[in-house]
N, C-alpha and C positions, 0 to 999 in steps of 0.2 A: 346634418350638419357641416357646412364647408368646411375643409382640410386646407384648401389655400382661397384666400378670399384679397383678390388686388381692387386697390381703391381711387380711382383718379391720377394711374401710376406714370409720369411723364419723364422721359430723360431726353436732354440737350448737349450737344458738342457744340463747342465755338470756333469756327474752321476759319485760320487764317487771321486773324487778328492780332495773334501775339507769336513772335518768333517765326517768321516766314526763312530765316536763317542768316540774311544778309540786311544792312542798311540799306541799301538801294533799294531792293524791294519792298523792305515794310514799309519806306516812301512812298512807292509804286501804289499798293493797296491803300496810303490813308489820301493819296489825292486822288483818286477813284474816287473814294468814300465821301471825300469831299465834294467834290462835282456832281455826285448821284449818280454816278457810272458803276457796272458791276464792277467785281474782284476782277483786274486783269489775268490772276492766277488760277482762278479757275478752268478745270479743263471741261470742251466742249461741252453743250446739252447740263453741266451742272448746274444753272441758274435758275436750268427750266424746272428743277426739283421740286413736286409738291410739297416739300415737307420743310422747305427755307423761311426764316425770317430773316435779312439780313446776312450776316455773315454766322448764323445758328443753326444746325442743322438738327432737326424734333426726328430721333430713332424711334421714341415711345410719343405718343400723346391723348392724356386723359383717357386713360385706357381701365376700363374696370370689367372684372367678371370673378365666378366663381368658380371652385370646383368642389364636387361632391369623393368624400369618400367611397374608393374604387371604381371613381371613373376613370376612362381610358381618353382624354382629350388631345385631339391633333390639331397642332397648330399649322396653319398653310399660308402661302403669299407669295408675292416673286422674291428674288435675291434685294435687300435690301427695304422689303418691309418693317421690319423691326422684329423679326421672331428670335434670332438667335439674341439678340438684345433684351427681351423678355425674360428667355430661358437664365440669362448672366444672375441678370436681378433677383432672380427667382430663388436661384443658385449662391447669390451672395459673394459674386464674382466682384459684381460692381453695385454700386449705389443709383438708388433713383435721385432724378434730379428734385421733385418733386410727388407727392402721389404718398402711399401705402400697401406694403403687402401684409398680410399675416399667413403663419404658417403652421399649423398642428403635425409634431410631428417629423420624423428625419427624415433626411434629402440625401439622396445618392444622383449624383449627375454625372452624363456623360457628355460633354459639350465639345470635344473634340480631341484628336487623337494624343495620349497619352496625358489626359488631365489628371493633376494630380501627384505624377509619380516624378519621381525622383532618376533623372536619366543616370547617374552612380551607382545608384543600385540593385541589387536584384531583381526579378521579378518577386522573390521569398517574403525579399525585408520588403518589396512596394504594398504588397497584399496587406502587412503588417500596419505599415507605413497608413496606408488610406481607411484601415478598417480602424484606426484608432482615431481620424481625423472624424470619420461619421461617429466616434464616442462611442466604439465597441470596447468591449474587454478582449483582454489577449484570448483567453479559452474560447470566447463565442468567435474570435476566427481562424482558429486552430480546430474547430470543429467543423467549419466551413470549408477549412483549408483545402483538401482531396478534392473535391464535389468546383470550386472554383478552377480548380489547374486543368480536373478532367475535360470540364467544357472550354475552356479555352483553348485547349489541345495545344498548350507549347510545355509539356510536363519535362521534355529533353531540355529544354532551355531558363528552366526557373531557376538556377542558379547562377544565369548570365548579366552581369548589367544590360538595362533597359536600353540604355543607348546604344545598344548591338542589334536592336529588335528591330525589323521592318515594321512598316509604317500597318502591316497588316496584323502582325502579331503583337504589335500595340493597344489597336482594338479589341484585339478576341480578348485580352489579358484585362484591359481597362473595364470592358462591358459585362465580361465574367465578375469583377471584383463589387462592378453597382450595383447588378442585381442580383448576385446569390449573399450579400451582407446584411437582408432583410430592413431593407429602408422603407417607410413609411409611405414614400412619396419617390418615386423615380422619373428623373429629368434625362430627355435622349433628344439628343441635335443629330444634323444629317450625318453625323459622321461616321455610320452602318455603312453609308456608299463605299467607303475603304475596302471595306470587307467582299471580301468574295461570295458568289450566288447562297453558296450552301451555309457559310456561315452567318448570313443576313438570314435568310431564314430561320436557324437557329434563332436566333437574336430575336427576331418576331413573335416565336413560338414562345420563348422565355417570358418575353413581356407583357403576351398573355395569360400564361402561366400567374404571374404575379400579381396581374389585373383580377384574376380568380381566384387567386387569395385575399381580395379585398383591399389590396394597396393601390393607389395610384399613380397611375402614370399621365406623362403630360411629352408629348411624342413630335418632333418637327419633321416633317418630311415634306420632299417636294414628287415624292412617288405616293399619287393617290392611288393606286392599288395597296397599298401598303396600310393608308390610310384607315380606306375603305373596311380592309380584314380585319385590322387592331382596332380600330376606335369606334365607340358610340357616340360623341358628338366631336363637334371642330367648330375651330373661330378661325377668320380671313381677315388676314390681316393687308392692309394697304396704307405704304407710307408713315408707316408708325402709328396706325390708327385701327383701333377693330369695327371692322364694317361690315362684317357680317355673322353670324352663329348660331346653332340649331343643330337636326340631326347632319348626321356625317354625308348623307347622299347629296342633301339640301344644299351644303356650303359646296359639296365637289362640285355640284353643276353650277354654282354662281363663278366660283374661279376657273371654272374651265370654259363659261361664257366669256368670261371678261378676257381670258387669255386668248380666246376667238377671233374676240372686237380689235383687242392689240396686235397679232400679226395680220389684220386687213389691215393695217394702216400704212400707207404711203414707207417704205423702205428707209429713204431717199432721206426723209424727214423726220426719222423716229430720234427723238430725245434720250429717249433712255439708253445709253448703251455706253459701253466703255473704251479706253483705248487714247492715243496719241493721235488718232485717226491718222497716221502717216499714210495708209490704205484707209478708204472708205467704204464698205459696202453702200451700194446707191436701187442696186434692184434683185428681185431673185424670181427665175421664171422656168417652167417647168417646158423639154422638148421632148416631140417623140422619134421616133426613128429617122423620120423624112426631113425632120429640122423644124416639122412645124410645132410651133407655141400652141399649147394644149392647157388646159384647164382642168383635170385629171389625169393622173397616170390608172394603166389598165393592169394590172397583176399579168407578170409573165410575157411581159412585151420591151421594149427594151427603148428607155430614158436616158435624159440627161436633166441633169442639175446646174441653171445656167445662174451666173453671178457678175452682175455688171460694179462696177469699182471703180474710182479716183482718186486720182492723190496729186501733189504737190510736183509730181517731176519722176523720173524711172524708178523704179525700186528694185531693192535685189535680194535675195535670200527672205525669199516669202514662204511661210507656212499655211497651209487654209484650210481648217478642219469644217464639216456639215455631220452636226449631229441631226440623227433623227430617234426621236422619242414616241411612244405610245400615248395616245391621247390620254391617260391619267396617271404622263408624267414616267415611265418607265423607258430604262432607255434602251434601246436597238440596236442602234448601229453608228458609228463614228468611221465617215470618210475625209483621210487626208491625202493630201500633196505627196507629202512626203517619207508617211507611212510606206502608199503604194511605190514607191521609189521612182516619184515624177518633181522635179528641182527646178521651182520659178527662180531663175538666179538675173532674172533682165525684164521684168513686165513693166510696159509703157505705161504716161501716165494716166490713161483711160484706156479701158477695156472691158475684155470679160474672159472669166473662168468658167470652164464646163466638166461637170465629174459624171459621166459617163456610169450609168447603171444597167447593164445588158441584163436582159431578163428579171425583169424588177421581182423580188424576192418578198413583197409584202402580200399579206392578206388582205379582203376590203377593209375599208375602215377610214378613219381620218387621225394623220402623225404630225407632229410637230417638229417645227426647224429650229434648231440653235444654229449660228453663225459665230465663229472666231478666227481671228488672224493675226499673225505674230511677223513682224518686219526685221529682220534681225536678232531674234528673240527676245524683243519686245513690242508687250501688245500695242494691236494697230487698232484693231475694231471687234468686240464680242458684243452681239444682237442676239439676245433671248427671246423666242418665239419670234422668227423671223417671218416665218408662214406659216400658215397648214396645207397640207397633204394631204388630196382626195385622191383614196386607190378606188378602182371599181374593179369588180370581178371578172378575172381574164382564165381565159384556159391553162393554165399554168404547166399543167400535167398532160394536155394535149389529149385526154380522155373525156373530155366535157363535165368532168366533177369538179364541183366549187365547194371551196371553203363556205361553212356556214356564217350567217353575217354573226358579230360578237367576237369573233374566234382570231382577231387580229391577231399578226405577226409574223415571223420568217416562215414562207415555205422552202423546202430543200429536194434537191434532186434524192429518188430516194431506189434503192436498187430491194425488191422482196424475192424469197424463193421461199421452197417447202421439202422437206426432205422425207422419202417414206421408211419407216421403221421396219415395214415386211419383209 
């Protein structure tokens, strides 16, 4: 018997039709519409969104599925696919435009940092507040209180107002409350990415325990490793539509194939990007230690990631980030010019930026790259899955020994020794 039943669910938002802020801009939008022209206030690439009808954005469109009791369902897809909107509707944070959701049982949700917390109340008071919202009696909450505090590791600050908590402390306590107050259904968004690696592992273990107790988990994540280890089924969303569902491994492979296909597109022509385009990435390439362009990188060799860009004039105060992720979406490395002590205060209107990676520290495998740029603190360009890096085996340690295929990740210099007890 399904505990969640979603029938023809849709959610639409109306964009720019009413109240742009000034009469002149309202008139500009109206005049463009009369002439059959696109909204002049839309950012570059927005008109290309696959889910727009005129000035409407369909965050979800005609989605139907069921979730059985005890099932751990993974929801995957690129940013803007509608995953978080679905969870908000499931959690009754927002209402659907059309369609129905039937839920049997109590839902506990963790959608973003501090969901359901009152900043002026202490951690202790918020535990009781959240329990009351879930419909629990005070003695039930008291029975679970010590377990919640122990799991969250914030005992020292439990009587401190949560407005003084760090984002990590918020997440620890919010997840502990959501997972320990005996919900029949646990809904978790990507918010766990805020916590440290050890706490993420702890949370995944707790969600697994919840599932083994016969309760239901709906989990959104970009980390395919977490989806694979925790879930038994998965749904793939794209532009608000459920495009593929089934066993987790099959759905994950479908998703990765789509991501790889996107990454092979021309970077200059990509429209699925964000930012004001004050600076725009136009090409990404790889060079070896001699400055020759190559298609593959070799583990342990010197390589550079070369980014071509263009802008409408010289740019100052530029911060560029290159994020490298494993084939399953696990974050591995962030390269950033400012973080590394290199300040770009006068880039010409066109050119290239090079990030050198001496003795490439990756084992053989496939890696994805995200590009992000800010100009004077404002987002200029952000492209996810900008390219795919292929790394082949190299003699990183100079011993002729290679990391076995399938063990993708970091390599590091090692110093081994042994000591006799005789």
